[in-house]
DRENSE-54036 format. One record per atom (N, C-alpha, C, CB): residue number from 1; residue in three letters; x, y, z. Coordinates in Angstrom, 3 decimals. Glycine has a CB too. Example, Ala and Ser with C-alpha at 12.3 -4.5 7.8 and 13.67 -1.06 7.14 Angstrom:
// residues 2
+-----+-----+----------+----------+----------+
|   i |  aa |        x |        y |        z |
+-----+-----+----------+----------+----------+
|   1 | ALA |   13.190 |   -5.690 |    7.800 |
|   1 | ALA |   12.300 |   -4.500 |    7.800 |
|   1 | ALA |   13.200 |   -3.300 |    7.800 |
|   1 | ALA |   11.308 |   -4.473 |    9.046 |
|   2 | SER |   12.850 |   -2.250 |    7.080 |
|   2 | SER |   13.670 |   -1.060 |    7.140 |
|   2 | SER |   12.900 |    0.030 |    7.870 |
|   2 | SER |   14.084 |   -0.598 |    5.725 |
+-----+-----+----------+----------+----------+
***
This chain:
// residues 78
+-----+-----+----------+----------+----------+
|   i |  aa |        x |        y |        z |
+-----+-----+----------+----------+----------+
|   1 | MET |  158.433 |  106.803 |   88.576 |
|   1 | MET |  157.921 |  105.855 |   89.415 |
|   1 | MET |  158.786 |  105.939 |   90.805 |
|   1 | MET |  157.972 |  104.433 |   88.687 |
|   2 | SER |  158.007 |  106.081 |   91.836 |
|   2 | SER |  158.731 |  105.844 |   93.105 |
|   2 | SER |  158.900 |  104.528 |   93.552 |
|   2 | SER |  158.139 |  106.484 |   94.116 |
|   3 | ASN |  159.808 |  104.256 |   94.331 |
|   3 | ASN |  160.094 |  102.947 |   94.767 |
|   3 | ASN |  159.269 |  102.365 |   96.153 |
|   3 | ASN |  161.612 |  102.959 |   94.993 |
|   4 | PRO |  158.896 |  101.263 |   96.208 |
|   4 | PRO |  158.186 |  100.593 |   97.155 |
|   4 | PRO |  159.011 |  100.689 |   98.231 |
|   4 | PRO |  157.811 |   99.260 |   96.828 |
|   5 | GLU |  158.223 |  100.569 |   99.531 |
|   5 | GLU |  158.944 |  100.363 |  100.802 |
|   5 | GLU |  159.255 |   98.995 |  100.764 |
|   5 | GLU |  158.166 |  100.739 |  102.082 |
|   6 | ARG |  160.431 |   98.827 |  101.666 |
|   6 | ARG |  160.703 |   97.342 |  101.851 |
|   6 | ARG |  160.131 |   97.159 |  103.236 |
|   6 | ARG |  162.345 |   96.879 |  101.732 |
|   7 | ALA |  159.125 |   95.985 |  102.849 |
|   7 | ALA |  158.385 |   95.440 |  104.020 |
|   7 | ALA |  159.226 |   94.537 |  104.920 |
|   7 | ALA |  157.179 |   94.658 |  103.543 |
|   8 | ALA |  160.200 |   93.766 |  104.304 |
|   8 | ALA |  160.607 |   92.797 |  105.033 |
|   8 | ALA |  162.320 |   92.444 |  104.446 |
|   8 | ALA |  159.431 |   91.572 |  104.882 |
|   9 | ASP |  163.187 |   91.891 |  105.007 |
|   9 | ASP |  164.461 |   91.624 |  104.498 |
|   9 | ASP |  164.494 |   89.889 |  103.871 |
|   9 | ASP |  165.585 |   91.954 |  105.830 |
|  10 | THR |  163.220 |   89.343 |  104.074 |
|  10 | THR |  163.210 |   87.890 |  103.612 |
|  10 | THR |  161.900 |   87.720 |  103.059 |
|  10 | THR |  163.492 |   86.806 |  104.757 |
|  11 | PRO |  161.727 |   86.564 |  102.422 |
|  11 | PRO |  160.276 |   86.250 |  101.717 |
|  11 | PRO |  159.533 |   85.980 |  102.952 |
|  11 | PRO |  160.191 |   84.866 |  100.556 |
|  12 | TYR |  158.074 |   85.944 |  102.437 |
|  12 | TYR |  156.907 |   85.217 |  103.337 |
|  12 | TYR |  156.400 |   83.920 |  102.653 |
|  12 | TYR |  155.547 |   86.235 |  103.550 |
|  13 | SER |  156.679 |   82.946 |  103.508 |
|  13 | SER |  156.182 |   81.750 |  103.230 |
|  13 | SER |  154.640 |   81.372 |  103.404 |
|  13 | SER |  156.916 |   80.974 |  103.943 |
|  14 | VAL |  154.046 |   81.352 |  102.298 |
|  14 | VAL |  152.334 |   81.293 |  102.367 |
|  14 | VAL |  152.064 |   80.098 |  101.774 |
|  14 | VAL |  151.439 |   82.507 |  101.544 |
|  15 | ASN |  151.155 |   79.310 |  102.458 |
|  15 | ASN |  150.432 |   78.178 |  101.947 |
|  15 | ASN |  149.112 |   78.397 |  101.135 |
|  15 | ASN |  150.133 |   77.365 |  103.059 |
|  16 | VAL |  149.398 |   78.286 |   99.792 |
|  16 | VAL |  148.339 |   78.735 |   98.909 |
|  16 | VAL |  147.341 |   77.742 |   98.699 |
|  16 | VAL |  148.843 |   79.142 |   97.646 |
|  17 | THR |  146.078 |   77.951 |   97.946 |
|  17 | THR |  145.104 |   77.109 |   97.543 |
|  17 | THR |  145.032 |   77.142 |   95.975 |
|  17 | THR |  143.812 |   77.486 |   98.216 |
|  18 | MET |  145.038 |   76.186 |   95.587 |
|  18 | MET |  144.685 |   76.047 |   94.075 |
|  18 | MET |  143.378 |   76.729 |   93.775 |
|  18 | MET |  144.565 |   74.510 |   93.626 |
|  19 | GLY |  143.189 |   77.607 |   92.907 |
|  19 | GLY |  142.239 |   78.540 |   92.393 |
|  19 | GLY |  141.906 |   79.557 |   93.157 |
|  19 | GLY |  141.158 |   77.996 |   92.071 |
|  20 | LYS |  142.537 |   80.010 |   94.245 |
|  20 | LYS |  142.230 |   81.035 |   94.809 |
|  20 | LYS |  143.155 |   82.102 |   94.710 |
|  20 | LYS |  141.965 |   80.754 |   95.926 |
|  21 | THR |  142.721 |   83.499 |   94.308 |
|  21 | THR |  143.550 |   84.705 |   94.069 |
|  21 | THR |  144.155 |   85.480 |   95.178 |
|  21 | THR |  142.806 |   85.591 |   93.385 |
|  22 | TYR |  145.233 |   85.712 |   95.095 |
|  22 | TYR |  145.671 |   86.430 |   96.271 |
|  22 | TYR |  146.421 |   87.832 |   95.805 |
|  22 | TYR |  146.671 |   85.447 |   97.147 |
|  23 | TYR |  146.267 |   88.842 |   96.577 |
|  23 | TYR |  146.526 |   90.056 |   96.185 |
|  23 | TYR |  147.858 |   90.756 |   96.767 |
|  23 | TYR |  145.381 |   90.759 |   96.485 |
|  24 | TRP |  148.990 |   90.590 |   96.147 |
|  24 | TRP |  150.250 |   90.847 |   96.818 |
|  24 | TRP |  150.529 |   92.462 |   96.898 |
|  24 | TRP |  151.435 |   90.071 |   96.011 |
|  25 | CYS |  150.715 |   92.927 |   97.956 |
|  25 | CYS |  151.364 |   94.340 |   98.162 |
|  25 | CYS |  152.409 |   94.719 |   97.565 |
|  25 | CYS |  151.704 |   94.587 |   99.320 |
|  26 | ALA |  152.296 |   95.671 |   96.384 |
|  26 | ALA |  153.450 |   95.915 |   95.761 |
|  26 | ALA |  153.959 |   97.288 |   96.307 |
|  26 | ALA |  153.255 |   95.864 |   94.260 |
|  27 | CYS |  153.371 |   98.044 |   97.161 |
|  27 | CYS |  153.758 |   99.486 |   97.638 |
|  27 | CYS |  154.807 |   99.174 |   99.127 |
|  27 | CYS |  152.072 |  100.518 |   98.055 |
|  28 | GLY |  154.353 |   98.097 |   99.747 |
|  28 | GLY |  155.230 |   97.870 |  100.973 |
|  28 | GLY |  154.537 |   98.357 |  102.015 |
|  28 | GLY |  156.589 |   98.506 |  100.949 |
|  29 | LYS |  153.341 |   98.856 |  102.056 |
|  29 | LYS |  152.879 |   99.696 |  103.347 |
|  29 | LYS |  151.651 |   98.556 |  103.973 |
|  29 | LYS |  152.116 |  101.545 |  102.835 |
|  30 | SER |  151.383 |   97.720 |  103.453 |
|  30 | SER |  150.412 |   96.940 |  103.934 |
|  30 | SER |  150.736 |   96.433 |  105.324 |
|  30 | SER |  150.174 |   95.894 |  103.022 |
|  31 | LYS |  149.714 |   96.383 |  106.408 |
|  31 | LYS |  149.968 |   95.923 |  107.600 |
|  31 | LYS |  149.677 |   94.449 |  107.570 |
|  31 | LYS |  149.237 |   96.655 |  108.589 |
|  32 | LYS |  149.251 |   93.935 |  106.365 |
|  32 | LYS |  148.941 |   92.598 |  106.315 |
|  32 | LYS |  149.860 |   91.760 |  105.373 |
|  32 | LYS |  147.556 |   92.489 |  105.928 |
|  33 | GLN |  151.078 |   92.245 |  105.321 |
|  33 | GLN |  152.035 |   91.541 |  104.280 |
|  33 | GLN |  152.046 |   90.079 |  104.453 |
|  33 | GLN |  153.530 |   92.034 |  104.406 |
|  34 | PRO |  152.177 |   89.504 |  103.197 |
|  34 | PRO |  152.719 |   90.050 |  102.158 |
|  34 | PRO |  151.402 |   90.433 |  101.161 |
|  34 | PRO |  153.825 |   89.042 |  101.567 |
|  35 | PHE |  150.247 |   90.617 |  101.717 |
|  35 | PHE |  149.050 |   91.028 |  101.003 |
|  35 | PHE |  148.601 |   92.319 |  101.147 |
|  35 | PHE |  148.042 |   90.277 |  101.313 |
|  36 | CYS |  147.763 |   92.735 |  100.164 |
|  36 | CYS |  147.386 |   94.184 |  100.057 |
|  36 | CYS |  146.282 |   94.391 |  101.397 |
|  36 | CYS |  146.625 |   94.531 |   98.385 |
|  37 | ASP |  146.283 |   95.430 |  101.971 |
|  37 | ASP |  145.101 |   95.939 |  102.877 |
|  37 | ASP |  144.724 |   97.358 |  102.263 |
|  37 | ASP |  145.564 |   96.084 |  104.589 |
|  38 | GLY |  145.048 |   97.686 |  101.113 |
|  38 | GLY |  144.575 |   98.952 |  100.710 |
|  38 | GLY |  145.520 |  100.156 |  101.054 |
|  38 | GLY |  143.259 |   99.146 |  101.325 |
|  39 | SER |  146.456 |  100.165 |  101.865 |
|  39 | SER |  147.421 |  101.257 |  101.990 |
|  39 | SER |  147.963 |  101.695 |  100.943 |
|  39 | SER |  148.375 |  101.012 |  102.727 |
|  40 | HIS |  147.963 |  101.313 |   99.635 |
|  40 | HIS |  148.446 |  102.067 |   98.520 |
|  40 | HIS |  147.439 |  103.303 |   98.195 |
|  40 | HIS |  148.604 |  101.080 |   97.272 |
|  41 | SER |  146.382 |  103.218 |   98.597 |
|  41 | SER |  145.387 |  104.090 |   98.125 |
|  41 | SER |  145.824 |  105.565 |   98.003 |
|  41 | SER |  144.242 |  103.979 |   99.001 |
|  42 | GLY |  145.814 |  106.247 |   96.792 |
|  42 | GLY |  146.257 |  107.597 |   96.692 |
|  42 | GLY |  147.859 |  107.568 |   95.956 |
|  42 | GLY |  146.224 |  108.282 |   98.301 |
|  43 | SER |  148.206 |  106.361 |   95.965 |
|  43 | SER |  149.590 |  106.175 |   95.204 |
|  43 | SER |  149.551 |  105.757 |   93.898 |
|  43 | SER |  150.441 |  105.223 |   95.820 |
|  44 | GLU |  150.604 |  105.703 |   93.298 |
|  44 | GLU |  150.786 |  104.979 |   91.826 |
|  44 | GLU |  150.885 |  103.381 |   92.029 |
|  44 | GLU |  152.293 |  105.538 |   91.007 |
|  45 | PHE |  150.834 |  102.659 |   93.181 |
|  45 | PHE |  150.953 |  101.402 |   93.224 |
|  45 | PHE |  149.501 |  100.799 |   93.291 |
|  45 | PHE |  151.841 |  101.054 |   94.317 |
|  46 | THR |  149.568 |   99.625 |   92.721 |
|  46 | THR |  148.377 |   98.735 |   92.767 |
|  46 | THR |  148.881 |   97.417 |   93.061 |
|  46 | THR |  147.545 |   98.726 |   91.459 |
|  47 | PRO |  147.785 |   96.532 |   93.907 |
|  47 | PRO |  148.415 |   95.231 |   94.156 |
|  47 | PRO |  148.499 |   94.278 |   92.910 |
|  47 | PRO |  147.645 |   94.538 |   95.257 |
|  48 | PHE |  149.300 |   93.361 |   93.156 |
|  48 | PHE |  149.346 |   92.349 |   92.038 |
|  48 | PHE |  148.370 |   91.138 |   92.181 |
|  48 | PHE |  150.774 |   91.797 |   91.934 |
|  49 | ALA |  147.672 |   90.613 |   91.107 |
|  49 | ALA |  146.516 |   89.625 |   91.365 |
|  49 | ALA |  147.424 |   88.371 |   90.990 |
|  49 | ALA |  144.964 |   89.859 |   90.345 |
|  50 | PHE |  147.335 |   87.364 |   91.847 |
|  50 | PHE |  148.178 |   86.189 |   91.593 |
|  50 | PHE |  147.129 |   84.980 |   92.113 |
|  50 | PHE |  149.760 |   86.275 |   92.479 |
|  51 | GLU |  146.807 |   84.119 |   90.909 |
|  51 | GLU |  145.986 |   82.891 |   91.089 |
|  51 | GLU |  146.687 |   81.677 |   91.169 |
|  51 | GLU |  145.070 |   82.739 |   90.067 |
|  52 | ALA |  146.538 |   81.193 |   92.346 |
|  52 | ALA |  147.286 |   79.980 |   92.819 |
|  52 | ALA |  146.816 |   78.811 |   91.732 |
|  52 | ALA |  146.875 |   79.579 |   94.518 |
|  53 | LYS |  147.771 |   78.213 |   91.031 |
|  53 | LYS |  147.534 |   76.904 |   89.995 |
|  53 | LYS |  147.677 |   75.662 |   90.629 |
|  53 | LYS |  148.556 |   76.831 |   88.784 |
|  54 | GLU |  148.062 |   75.572 |   91.991 |
|  54 | GLU |  147.986 |   74.612 |   92.882 |
|  54 | GLU |  148.205 |   74.733 |   94.214 |
|  54 | GLU |  148.631 |   73.828 |   92.551 |
|  55 | THR |  147.882 |   73.575 |   95.091 |
|  55 | THR |  147.777 |   73.876 |   96.520 |
|  55 | THR |  149.307 |   73.533 |   96.936 |
|  55 | THR |  146.530 |   72.934 |   97.354 |
|  56 | LYS |  150.062 |   74.552 |   97.567 |
|  56 | LYS |  151.279 |   74.386 |   97.832 |
|  56 | LYS |  151.801 |   75.394 |   98.609 |
|  56 | LYS |  151.919 |   74.218 |   96.796 |
|  57 | THR |  153.110 |   75.359 |   99.004 |
|  57 | THR |  154.007 |   76.612 |   99.822 |
|  57 | THR |  154.436 |   77.429 |   98.909 |
|  57 | THR |  155.342 |   76.201 |  100.667 |
|  58 | LEU |  154.559 |   78.791 |   98.870 |
|  58 | LEU |  155.207 |   79.478 |   97.816 |
|  58 | LEU |  155.796 |   80.547 |   98.935 |
|  58 | LEU |  154.153 |   80.075 |   96.443 |
|  59 | PHE |  156.885 |   81.343 |   98.253 |
|  59 | PHE |  157.487 |   82.495 |   99.052 |
|  59 | PHE |  157.391 |   83.453 |   98.066 |
|  59 | PHE |  158.989 |   82.329 |   99.637 |
|  60 | PHE |  156.484 |   84.489 |   98.747 |
|  60 | PHE |  156.084 |   85.951 |   98.414 |
|  60 | PHE |  157.040 |   86.985 |   98.978 |
|  60 | PHE |  154.658 |   86.277 |   98.975 |
|  61 | CYS |  157.586 |   87.638 |   97.746 |
|  61 | CYS |  158.605 |   88.861 |   98.077 |
|  61 | CYS |  158.048 |   89.843 |   99.146 |
|  61 | CYS |  158.913 |   89.767 |   96.707 |
|  62 | GLY |  159.138 |   89.973 |   99.956 |
|  62 | GLY |  159.050 |   91.030 |  101.027 |
|  62 | GLY |  159.763 |   92.329 |  101.095 |
|  62 | GLY |  159.382 |   90.479 |  102.106 |
|  63 | CYS |  160.851 |   92.153 |   99.917 |
|  63 | CYS |  161.471 |   93.355 |   99.940 |
|  63 | CYS |  160.959 |   94.352 |   98.675 |
|  63 | CYS |  163.000 |   93.049 |   99.917 |
|  64 | LYS |  160.034 |   93.623 |   97.997 |
|  64 | LYS |  159.456 |   94.617 |   96.874 |
|  64 | LYS |  160.301 |   94.769 |   95.673 |
|  64 | LYS |  159.267 |   96.058 |   97.427 |
|  65 | GLU |  161.506 |   94.069 |   95.572 |
|  65 | GLU |  162.325 |   94.306 |   94.406 |
|  65 | GLU |  162.713 |   93.180 |   93.660 |
|  65 | GLU |  163.449 |   94.957 |   94.738 |
|  66 | THR |  161.700 |   92.075 |   93.596 |
|  66 | THR |  161.673 |   91.089 |   92.762 |
|  66 | THR |  161.307 |   91.355 |   91.441 |
|  66 | THR |  160.966 |   90.228 |   93.217 |
|  67 | LYS |  161.947 |   90.790 |   90.549 |
|  67 | LYS |  161.639 |   90.755 |   89.090 |
|  67 | LYS |  160.454 |   89.850 |   88.765 |
|  67 | LYS |  162.869 |   90.274 |   88.299 |
|  68 | THR |  159.925 |   88.944 |   89.467 |
|  68 | THR |  159.243 |   87.700 |   89.309 |
|  68 | THR |  157.902 |   88.083 |   90.242 |
|  68 | THR |  160.223 |   86.293 |   89.838 |
|  69 | GLN |  157.401 |   89.307 |   90.107 |
|  69 | GLN |  156.265 |   89.472 |   90.968 |
|  69 | GLN |  155.005 |   88.537 |   90.821 |
|  69 | GLN |  155.845 |   90.800 |   90.796 |
|  70 | PRO |  154.643 |   87.920 |   91.854 |
|  70 | PRO |  154.757 |   88.371 |   93.476 |
|  70 | PRO |  155.760 |   87.665 |   94.132 |
|  70 | PRO |  153.439 |   88.104 |   94.352 |
|  71 | LEU |  156.413 |   86.534 |   93.532 |
|  71 | LEU |  157.286 |   85.732 |   94.105 |
|  71 | LEU |  158.655 |   85.837 |   94.225 |
|  71 | LEU |  157.132 |   84.822 |   93.672 |
|  72 | CYS |  159.391 |   85.433 |   95.373 |
|  72 | CYS |  160.752 |   86.036 |   95.765 |
|  72 | CYS |  161.794 |   85.486 |   94.563 |
|  72 | CYS |  161.259 |   85.486 |   97.440 |
|  73 | ASP |  162.621 |   86.258 |   94.228 |
|  73 | ASP |  163.430 |   85.696 |   93.219 |
|  73 | ASP |  164.940 |   86.149 |   93.823 |
|  73 | ASP |  163.004 |   86.303 |   91.611 |
|  74 | GLY |  165.115 |   86.396 |   95.305 |
|  74 | GLY |  166.301 |   86.481 |   95.861 |
|  74 | GLY |  166.864 |   87.709 |   95.832 |
|  74 | GLY |  167.070 |   85.662 |   95.371 |
|  75 | SER |  166.035 |   88.610 |   95.259 |
|  75 | SER |  166.586 |   90.072 |   95.174 |
|  75 | SER |  166.979 |   90.829 |   96.396 |
|  75 | SER |  165.608 |   90.903 |   94.558 |
|  76 | HIS |  166.416 |   90.228 |   97.677 |
|  76 | HIS |  166.924 |   90.808 |   99.124 |
|  76 | HIS |  168.285 |   90.422 |   99.391 |
|  76 | HIS |  166.061 |   90.279 |  100.378 |
|  77 | ASN |  168.789 |   89.628 |   98.602 |
|  77 | ASN |  170.195 |   89.212 |   99.019 |
|  77 | ASN |  171.172 |   90.307 |   98.190 |
|  77 | ASN |  170.531 |   87.468 |   98.569 |
|  78 | GLN |  170.573 |   91.154 |   97.297 |
|  78 | GLN |  171.744 |   92.136 |   96.853 |
|  78 | GLN |  171.715 |   93.292 |   97.312 |
|  78 | GLN |  171.863 |   92.374 |   95.546 |
+-----+-----+----------+----------+----------+
***
C-alpha cells in the first residue's frame, strides 16, 4: 500500500452535526480537506465514512497518519 499525501501539519477543526455522515479524505489529495472530493479516483485509497454521534467540534486528521481515523491522535507531532 502506498502512503497518503500529508495534507496538513495540524488537524482540521470541524463543527459536526449529530446524525450527519462525513467522508474524510484518506489519500491527502482532496482540495476540500479534510473531506473527500473524489481525488482518490484510480488509487487504492477510499474515503472514511464517519457519522457524528453528537453535535460538537471535532479535530479531523490532516497528516493522514492517525491510528484513530478520521480523528487526530497527535501523529503529526512525531
